[in-house]
N, C-alpha and C positions, 0 to 999 in steps of 0.2 A: 322493551327491548332488554335483552337478560340481561342478566349483569356479567357474564361472558363474554359478549360483543362488546361491552361497553368496555370493557377491562382489556379489551383486542383494539379495540378504536385509540382507545388511552394507549397501550401500545408504541403502537404504529405513531402517533404522534412523537412520543418521547424518542422512539430510536432515532425520527425522521427529524425533528428538533437536535437533537445530538452529531446527529451526521453534517447539517449543515450552521451548527456552532465552531464544529471540526475545520472543515471548510472555512470556514473565517476566522478560525486560529491561523491556520495556520499561510495564509493569504498575508492576513496582518504581521505574522513573524517571522516572511521573507523566505518562509518552506516554498514557494515554485518559483524565487528571483532567480534562479539557475538550473534548469530540469535536464539540461541538455551537460553538463558539464557532475552532475548528481550523476548520472546513468555509465559513463566511462568511466568511473572513478574503483567501478570492481574489476581493476585491470589493476595489475601493479607491474613494474617499468618493461619486467623483458617480458611479459605478456602483449603479443600487436592486439589492437584495437581488433572486434570481428573477427577472431581465430580462439575458438575451443582448446584448452590445451587442455583441461579435466573431465571427467563423465561422471554423470549421476546416473546408474549404482554404476561404481568401481568396475571395473573387470575384475574376476577373482585370479591370483597370480596361481603358477601351476605347477 
């Protein structure tokens, strides 16, 4: 095997291990405990849930 292939394989293992560790850490610290509530917190009190009131990109005013 060439050195490039070995580095590529080691990189895949490192990235995969990092992803697994991140998921483990998030589960252990309670990041996934209430996903539906976290999805609704992007709305403020005046904005109804499920109805967008802003747009990206914003319309240019003339």
